N, C-alpha and C positions, 0 to 999 in steps of 0.2 A: 638703550633702545626704548623709544616711545611707541606705546600702543594706542590706537584711537580708542575713545570711551565705548564706542557700540562694538568693537571688537574684544573687549576684555571679558575674562570669565566672570568676574563679579557682575558685569552689566547683564551678561547672559543670564546668569542664576536669578539676578533680580528681576529681570524681565519675565522668566518662567513663573518665578514665585508670585510676583505681583499680579500677573495676568491669572493665574489660578486664583490667588486672593480674591482678585477683582470679579471674577466670574462667581466664586462662592459667595462674596458679600452681595454681589448683585441678585444671586438667587436667593440668599435669605432675606434680602430687602424685600424681594417679589412676594416672598412667602408671607413675610410680615405685613406687606400692603394688602395681599389677599384676605389674611386674618382680619385686618382693620376693615376691609371692605365688607365682609361678612357681617361684622359687628355693627357697623353703621347702617347697613341695610336693615338689620333686624331692629335697631334703634329707632328708625322712622317709624315702623309700625308700632312699636311700643310707646313711643311718646304721643303719637296722635291717638292710640286707644286710651292713653291716660287722659289726655285732654278730653275725650269723648266721654269717659267715665266721670270727669268731674262736671261736665255739662249735663249729664244724662237727667238728674232730678229738677234743675230748673227747667230744662227744655220741656220734660215731661208735664210739669204744672203749666207751662204756658199753652202746650198743646191741648191741654186738658181743659184750660179755661178759654181757649181760643182767643188769646191777647195778642192781637197784631203788633201793637206798641211794644209791648214786653219782648216779643219775638225779635222786632228789629233790633232792641238794645242788645239781646242775647247774641244774635249773630254779628253784630258790631263788635261785641267784645271779643267774640272768637277770632275775629279778622285780625285782632291785634297780635295774634301769634305770628312770629316771622315765617313760619312754613305754611300757614293758611292762606290761601288767595281767593277761596270762595266757601259761602256757608248757606244752607238753605233749609228751613224748617217747614213741615207740611204737617197738617192734622190727619186723622184715620180716614178723611174722605178725599184725601190728596189735594187739599185745598192750600195753596201756597200762602204761608202766613207770613215769611220775610225770606229775602234772598239777598246777599251782598256778596260783591266780587272786587277784586283789584287785580291790576296786571301783574305779571310774574317778574321777577327780577332780571336784568339784562347784564350779560357779562360774556366776554371772549371766551371763556372757559365753560360756558354752560353747555356747549356741544358734547364736551367730554362728560360732564356730570350727568347730561341726559341719557347718553349712551351706556352709562353704568347703572343708574338708579331709575331711569325712565323719567319723562318730563313732568309728569305729575301722577298723583295716586288719589283715588276716589273712595272715601270712607263713609258707611252708612250705619247709624245707630237707631234700631227700632226703639221707640218710646213706649213706657207704659208705667203704671202706678205700682206702688210696693204691695198694696193690697190686693192689686189684680195683676199679677206678673203675666198671665197667660193672654191678657187682652191688650193690643197694641192700639195706642191713642195717637200714634203720629211717627213721623221719621225725621231725623237730623242728619243731613249728607254736609260732607268737608271735602273740599277739593285742596289738595296739600301739594305745594311746590317743593320737588326734592332737592333743588339746587340749594336751599338753606342748608341742609345736611351734606350735599355733595360737595360744596365749597370747602368745607371743613375738612372734608376726607381728602381732597385734592391737595390741600396745604400741608396735610400731615405726610402725604405719600411723597411729596417734593422734598420735604425735610429729611425724610427717612433715606431716599435716594442720594441727595447731596451729602449726608452724613457718612453714608458707606463710601462714596467716592472719596471724600476728604481722608477717611481713614485709610484707605488704600494708599493714597498718595504719600502719607506719612510713613505708613508702614514700608512703602518703597524706599523711601528716603534713609530710613535706618538700616533696612537690609543692605542698600548699596554701600553705606559707609562701613557696615561690619564686613561685608565681603571683601571690599577693598583693602581694609586693614589685615584680615586674616588671610587674604589668598592672593589678590593681584599684586600688592606691594611686595611681598616676599618673592613671588615668582618673578617679578620685574627685576628684582636685585640680581637673582641667579641668571637671568637672561643677560643682563648687563655684564656680569663677570665671565660669562662664557664669550661673549662677543669681543671682550678687549684682549682675548688670549691670541697669541701668535700660533696659528695651526702648523706652521713649518718648524716650530721648536720641537725636537726629540724628547724633551723634559717639560712635563706640565706640573704646576703647583696645585694642591687640591683646592677644590671650591670650598669657600666658607659656607656654612650652614646658617640661614637666617635665626636670630634668637627666637627660642619658644617653639621652632619647628623640628627639633631634632628627631623626635618620635612619630610624626605625622607623614603625610605623602610627599610633602615638599623634601623632608629631611631624606626619605627613601631615594627620592629622585637624585639628590646631591650625591648620597652615597654610590648609587649606580653609575653616575657620571664619574665619579672620582675613580672607580673601579674600571671603567672603560678608558680613563686616560693612563692607568697603569698597564693595561692590556696592550694598547697602542704602543706603548713605549718598548715594552718587551719585543712585541711584533716587528717594530722598527729595528731593534738590535738584531733580531734573528735574520731579517731581509737583507742588513748590512752584511752579515757574514755570509749569507747565500750568494751575494752579489760578488763577493770576493772570490768564493769557490767556482762562480760561473765563469769569472775571466780566466781563471786558471783552465778551465775545461774548453773555453773558446780558442785558447792558444793550441790546445791539443787538437781541437777539430780542425784548424786551419792546416795543419800538417796532413790530417787524413783527407781533407777536401782535395788538396793537391794531388795526393795520390789517386782518389777516385776521379780526378778531372781526366787524368791520362786514360783510364779505364772507359769513360764515357765517349771519349774521342774515338776511341777503336770501336766501340759499340755503335756510334753515328756513322761510321763508315759501312758497318754490316747493314744497318737499317737503310742506308741509302741504296745499297746493292738490292734488298729486299723490295723497297719500293719500286726500282726499276722493273723487277721481275713482276710485281703485282699490276703495273701499269701495262706490261707486255699481255699478261693474262686478261686484264679487262679490254684491252683492244681485241684479243682474240675473242673473247665472249661477245663483244658487240659485232664483230664480223659474223660469228655465227648466228646472232640473232636476225642481223640483215638477210644472212643467207636462208635462214628458215622462212623469214616472211617472203623473199624471193621466191623460195621453193613453194610456199603455200599458193602464191599468187600463181605461178607457173601451172602448178598441179590442178588448182582450181580451175584456169582456162582450159588445160588439156582434157580434164575430166568433163567440164560442163559442155564443151562443144560438141563431142559424140553424144552425151546425154540429151542435149537439145534435139538434135537430130532424131535419136531414138525416140523421145517422147514425142516429138512432133508428128513423127510418120505414125505412131500408134493412134494419136488422138485424130488425125486425118483418116486412118483405115476405120476407126470406130465409128465415124460419121457415115461410112458407106454402107451399101447393103452386105450383111453378113448372116451367116447362119447362127444360131444360138451357140453353138459350141465353139465357133470361131470368135464371137463377140466374147464369150466367157475367157477364152484362152488370151485374147488381145488385152482385155481388161486387166486381167492378172498381171500380164507384162508391164502394163501401164502404170499399174498401181505400185509394183516393184520398182519401175524406174523413179516413181515419186519418192519412195523410200529412200532410195540412194540420194536424191537431192536434199532431202530433209537431214540425212546425216552429213552430207557435206556441208551444209548450212551451220548445222550445230558444232562440227569441228572446227570451222572458220570462226564462229563466234566465241567459242571457248579460247582459241588462239588470241583473238583481239582482248579478252580479259586478262589473259597471261601477261600480254605486251603492253596493257594499259592504253589501248588505242581505241576503246569503245566511246564513241561520241553520241550525246544525247541532244535531241532537239527540244524547243520549248515553244510550241504553236498551238493556236486553238484547234480542236478537232471534236467531231461528235462521236462520243465513246459508246453511247447506245446503238447507234447505227454500225459502228465498227464491230461490235459483239454480234449482233444480228447478221452482218454480212460473212463475218467469220464462221458463226455457226452453220450458215446456209451452205457455204463451200465445203465444210466438214460433215454436212448431214449425210453425204453418200457413203461415209464410212461406218455410220450407225447400223447396228443389227436391225433387222424388221421389226423385232419386238421390243426394241428400244425407243422411248418416247424422249425425243429432244425438244426442251423448251428454253426459251430466252425469257426471264422474269426481271423486267427492268422498272425500278420505282417510278411511278409516275410524276414524282416531283424531283427527278434527277435532273441536274442541270443540262441544256441544250448542247453546250460546249464546255470543255474543260481544258486546261492548259498542260501540254506534257508532250512526249514523243510518241505519235501514233504508231509509228513502225514496231517499236519495241513493245508497246503494249498489245498492239495484235500478236506479237510473237508470244508473249506470255499467256494471253487468252487462247491462242491456237495449240501450244503446248500443253496446257491444262486440260482442254477440251479434247484434244487427240487422245491424251493418256486416258481420260474417262471413257471415251468411245471405245477404246481398244479393249478394256479389261471389262466391259459391261456387255452382257449378252442379253439380259432381259431387264424390264423394269423402266426406270427414268434415269435421265441426265439432263440436270438443270445448270442453267448459267444464270446467276443473280447478280444484279447491278444496284448498289445503293451507297448512302454517304452516311460514314459512322466515325464520330469523334474528329470531324475536321479532315477525314480521309476519304478516298474512293475506296470500296471494298468490292472485289470481283470474286465471286464464289462459283465454284464449278462442283456440284454433288452429283453421285453416282450411286447406284444400287448394284455395284460390281462385286469383285471377289474381296475387296477390301486388303488392308495391310496390317499384319501383325505388330504389336507395339514395339518389340525388340527390333523390327526392320525398319522403324519410321525414323530413328535417329540417323541412319546411313543411306536413306534414299535420294538424298541430294547430292551425295558423292557422284563423281563422274563414272561412267561405265558400270553403275550399280544398280541391281534390281532387287526386290524383296527376296526372291528366291531363284535358284537357278532353273528350276522347272518353268518358272514364267518366262524365260527366254525361249525356251523350246516351244512352250503351247502358244504364247501371244507375240513373239518375236519382240523388236525393239534393240537399242543399244544401251539405253541408261543414260542417255546425254540430255533428253528433254527437260526433265525436272532440274537437273544440275545447273542447264542454262537459264531456265526459268528463275530458279532461285537467285542466281547470280545477276539478273537483269533486274529483280525486285530489289536488292541490295544496291545497285547502281543507281537506281531512281530514288533512293532513300526510302525504300519501302521495306515490306516483310512479308514473307510467304510462310504460311502455317498449314498444318494438316491435322485433321481428326478423323480416324477411321477404325472400324471393327471388321474383323475377318468375317466374311459370309454376310455382311449386311450392306457395306458400302464404304465410300470415301467422301470427305469434304475437305477441298483444297481451298483456301481463301487468301488472296493477296491485298494488302492494305498499301495503297499508293498515294502519295501526296500530290493530287492532281487538283489544283484550285479551280474554283468554277469561273467561267469566262461570261458565259451567257445563261440567264435563268432558263427554267424549266420550259419547254414548248408549250404554245397554247394550241390544243388541237380543235379545229372547228366542231362546234357542238352538233350532235346527232340527235334524233328523236325518234322512236320506235320500240317495238316489242320483239324480242329475240328469246327464242328457246334454245337451250344447249342441252345436247344428249350426249353424255360422256360418263365415264367412271368417276366416282366421287372423289378420288385422290388422284386424279391424273392431271398432268401438266397443263392441258388445255383448259380444264376447269379453273385451275387456279389463275391462269393468265387472263381469262374473260372475266373473272370475278374482281380482277384489278382495274382492267382497262374499261370495261362497258359502263360501270357507274360514273367514272370520271369524264367519260364522253356523253353522259346524259342519257343513256339506254337503259330501259328497264327490261330486265332480263330473268328467266327462270331456269332452273336447272333440273334435269330428269336424269336419273341412273340409267345406264344402258339394260339393267334388268327390269326396270319398271318403266318403260316409255309411256307416253299419254298420246293417244291418237286423236282425241278430241280437241287439241289445241290448235288454234289458228293464229300463228304469230306473223310478223312481217318477215322473219328471216328464222331459218333453221340451221344450226352449226352443230356438227358432229364430227367425231373421229371413228365411228362405227358404222362401216357401210351396211353391215347386216341389219342395222335398226331401222334403215330406211325403208326396206320392204315391209318390215313390220308394222311401222307406224303409217304407212300409206298416206303421206301428206296431201293435201289437195294440189292440184296442178299449178295453181297460181302462187304457191309459196316458193320463193327461192331458197336454194340449199348451198351451204358452204361446207364441203367435206375436206376435212384435214387428214392428210394420209402420209405414210412414210415415203421417203424419198424413192422414186421409181416404182411406186406401188399404186398407180392410179387405176381407176376402174376402167373397164373396156367401154369402146365408144357406144357399143349398143345399150348397155346400162346406163350410161350418161344421158343417152337420148330418151330412154325409158322414164328416167327421174327428172327430166328437164322441167323447169330451169335449174341447173346444178353447175356449180363452179367448183374446182378442186384445187387445192394448195397442199404443196408439200411442207412438212415440219422441218424446221421449226417456223411458226407463224410470225412474222415480223410485226411491227406496229403500223407500218406504212401500208403494207399490204392488206392487213385486217380492215385499217380505217377505210381504204379505198373500196374494198368489197362492201363494206357496210354502207357507204355513200351511195353506190350503185344500187345496193339491194332495197335501200330504205327510201330510195327516190330521192335523195338529197341533190344529186344531179342527174342528167338526162340519161335514160338508159337506151342503149342501142338494141336494135333487132328486136323489138316488142319487149317481152318480160324476161328475156334470156339475159343472163350477165354476158357482156362481151367478151371475147377471146383476144386478148390482146396480140397482135402480130408483130413478129420482129422487123424493126426498120433498118435497112442495111446502112453501112457507111458509104456514102457516095463520094469517096475521096481519091485522088490520084496519087499513089505512093511511089516512091523511088527506093528501091531497097538496094543497099550497097553491102554485098556479102560475098566472099571469096569461096567459101565452103559449098560445093554443090548440094550436098545434103540440106544444109541449113537454108540455102536458096529454096528448095522445094518445100521445106516446111513452112518458112515463112510466107511464101508466095500462095500455097494452099490454104493456110489460115485468112490470109488478107482477102484471097478471092472468095472464100465462102462468106466473108463479111461484105460482100458487095463492093470491094475496093479495085481499082485498076491499078496494076502494079508493073513496074518497069524495074529490071534487075541489072546491076553494074557489078563487075568483079572487083573493081579498086575504086580508089579515090579519083584517079584522072578520069576515068570513064564517067563518074558521077557528076563529075564538073562539066564534062561535055554534054551530058544528058540535060543538065539544067540550062545550059546555053540554049538547047534547042526546042525543050518542051516546058510547060507549066506544070509544077507539082505542088500538092497541098502539105506534103511532109514527107522528110527523109529518114529512113531507118538505116543509121550508118554503124557498120561494124568497125571496130577499133584496130584489129590487127589483121593487116591485109598486106599482099606484095605490092610493089611499084609505088603506091602512095596510101599510106594508112589513113584510119579514120580521124586521128587528132589532127594532122597536117591538112587534110582535105577540109576540116571544118574550118580550119584557120583561113585558109586561102578563101573559102566561100564568105566568111565573114569579113575579111579584109576588101574584098571586091567591092562590097556595098551594093550589090545588085539584089541581093535577096534578104534585106535586113529582117523581114517578119517571117521568113520561112522556118518553120519548127524542125529541128534537127534532133533526133532521139538516138543515143548511143545504145548499140547492141555490143555487148560484151560478156565474155565468160569469166572475167576476173572479178570475184565478188569481195575483194578487199576493200576496206573504207577508204583508203587514199584513191581509188579508182574513180569514185564519184566525184572527188574534187579535181581529179586530173581532167574528167570530161568537160566538167563546168569551165575550167580554166581555158580549154581549148575552143568554147564557144558553143557547147551542145546545151539544148535546152532541158533534156531529162535523160533518164539512165534506166535501161531495162536489161536484167541480167539474165543469161541463159543458164539453164533452160527456163524458158516462160511459158506461162500457161494462156489458154486462149482469153481467159478473163482478164488477165493482167494487160494482154494486148488490146483488148476492147476498152478497157478503163483508160489505157493510153492515148487510144483514138479519140474516145470522149472527151479527153482534157484537152488535145492539141489540134483538133479538127472541128469544124462548125456543122459535122453531120449529126443526126440523132442517135441517141444510145441505142445498143443492140440489147434485146432480151434473150439471155442463153436459155 
């Protein structure tokens, strides 16, 4: 077997050895050249000083006698030296006696010499007589060309380097031959002997050892190889014996397999019977699951229908003239009905999780406005001494991508939980972006949760303690549903709580930004804020007002300033207004708890005064600032205009078979300014559409004679009313119901029992009338 020269061990060893020797030789040559350079540099000064010493006495006599002719001869004589290119003799009065020069030598290597020794050197000898050593009689100056010395140094340096290189080459050749004879040649012989063997032969003859290598590494290699050959031969014999024994065992196993085959046939028959039984059990389980879904849908419909009538009638009654006691009793009944609806929704959502039927949307929506609207709707549940605040990062995106319905459910459950267990202090909803995710935080100063109860609080029908259910109510489903919703959206819900101090729930949800942060119109003015230092109003305004370009100052409620004349006064302390006695031309924005507005006579006394309920949204605050700071025209002089509700002037066809639900829906729509026509089933609805014009149809789904699905299909198939909005009214809140309504041709879906706010939003979306301010 031939091995290329560059792959042989001898070549590799020589290459390393020569490389090391070349580097060391080069290093030693450079050291020698450096020493020679120092010696040559010193010899320049030494030889020129010797030349000056020889010329000292003649030059002194010439300078003393001031003989210009002898001075010229002396300088010409000095010029005969190869290194001297210029000589000048002057007397003690600096009179030039003689001066001679010649051009320096030219050479392509002169640049190297000049870099090492300099282009030229100037030497000056002060002349004096021997009997007057301290009296100068003149100077002798020599200009020396260093190339005469540098050329000799460069020649010696080249010879030194070439000699070292030649020695390295000779050394490499000698080493290559020695390594080949002592290492490569014997190893190559061993390799050829190994490659010529028949690997299939059970017996192998020993490898011969190269002469003279019996006791070195090559000899040990041959011994080890021969030992391995012996081991392989013995292993081959053992394996041949094992194969013979294995053949005997195989014959025995064939008999055993035949017997076992009969047993497996009988086992397969039993397994087939078991599979049939499992298939029957699976079918039974699927039927039970379908029956449970049908039962939940039916029960949802049966429960929501009377609840819709109950809550609707209560809401209509609350809008009429009532005594304080009657209003309180009806409010309690209305709140109890809403608790039943929330419980029913939680149970249905949990059933969706169990059945794997929860579907998530991915659409752009305004999360900041969603949180503010949700907090505004739930603010009526806050205790009078609880301050509810929405703190949204000013740089938060205007729109994010996700499911607004499920996110609203998360916010609503967390906020409802915080308001329920907080009787005094603050409840804050914070919105920000952290680590590529959206963080929704709900912080409260409520009763808190013990550490041992935090681990089980997300389990269904579980609360921290049994006494909490008795004191605060609730079923323990809200946090469980919220936890499952966060997981379904690939997010996470966490809790930090201290008993007696408060709780902090924060949900991290992957809601990517769709639209950058909104650019609010710039404002300009001076605003004074009078509120407690740690209040939510103070924190909210300190974030928003500087972003909008407003200069503001904060005063504590304990130390108000009566001599300040701002453009607007914002406070959440009605008592401070009387004490401050602001000027009559200063607008006031009073932020109070829900339903805790000042009486009309006090409002008139403190006019211009505008009141807003907590939580204070960004839009409402910005609009109030624009009006107060005269960014837009102010109506009614200096007073802030009180926006009046604008009714929906729409003609509605209500298709509903239940008399109670007819009264509820018609009462709500009439109070919103709508003209309502009622039909009891789908057939009557089609007849009404033939006779009259309607802006919108509210269609119940389950009715006698002709149900809502079939009636909608007939309306769409006729082609007479292609742009007529049809809204489904159904008590079935299961997820497939919405899709069923859309397939029938309905535009939207409103689940019973519905609130007045939901009805207003639906009218705002599907009619051309202005929105209603509730």
